[in-house]
N, C-alpha and C positions, 0 to 999 in steps of 0.2 A: 827752605828752612830745614835745619837739621833736627832730627828727632832723636831722643835718647831713650834707651831701653831702661826698664826698671833696674836691671843689673848694673848698668852704668851709673845711674843716679844713686843707688845704694852704695856703690864703691866710692863715689865722690863724697857723699855725706859721711861715710865711715872714715875716710881719709881726713876730712876737715875736722871731724870730732877728735880723732887721734892727735892731730897737730895741736888742737886747743888744749887737750888734756896734758900733753907733754909740756907745752909752753907754760901752762898754769902751774904744774908740779915743779918745774925747774925754778920758776920765780919764787914760789913759796919756800922752797928749800934754801935758796940764797937768803931770803928774808929771815928765815928761822936761824940760819947760821950767824947772821949779823946780830940778831937779838941775843943769841946764846953767848956771843963774845962780849957783850956789854957787862960792865961791873954793876953792882948794886947801886952805887951812888948815881950813875948815869941813868939807870932805870927809874930810880926814885925821882930824879929831876924831870925826866920825860913823862912819867905817868902820874905822879902825885901832884906836882906843882902846876900841872896844866889846868887843874880844876879848882884848886883852893890853895891858900897859904898853909904850908905844912908846919907843924910845930917842931920845936927843937927835939932832937933824938932823946935828950934827957928828960923830956916832959913825961914820958911813959916808961914803965918798967919793961924788961924783956918779955915777960908774960903778957903784958898788955899789948906790946907790939905784935906778938904772935896772933892775938885775937883780932887786932886791927888789920893785920895782913890778910887773915882769912876773909874778913868782911870786905876789904877793898879789892881782893882778888875777883870777887864776883861783880863788884860795882865798876871796876876799871877794866874788866875783861883781860886780865893778864894771866899768863900761864903759871903753873905751880913753880917752875924753875925761876921765873921772874920774881914771884912773890918771895921765895926763899932768899934770893939775893938781896932784895930790898930790905927784908926783915933782918937779915944778918948784918947788913950795913947799919941799920938803925940801932941794933942791939950792941954795937961796938962802943 
């Protein structure tokens, strides 16, 4: 049976951790770029309509959409950029 030294085990664990970090980071960057490329109308459909029927954009004033956007950002766990795109779409 082959025995491994602490140095070898440390090297293997460090290498495995490094590969995991790089893989995770690369995947999240690709996902972030895909989200950043989406327009407000698509983000609205994917995030707002999945939980409830959304009202018409004319139901609320631009100021009210700003407030609703801030509230829903925390509820839907969307980024600041996503919220801005959705609110701008609804204010048009």
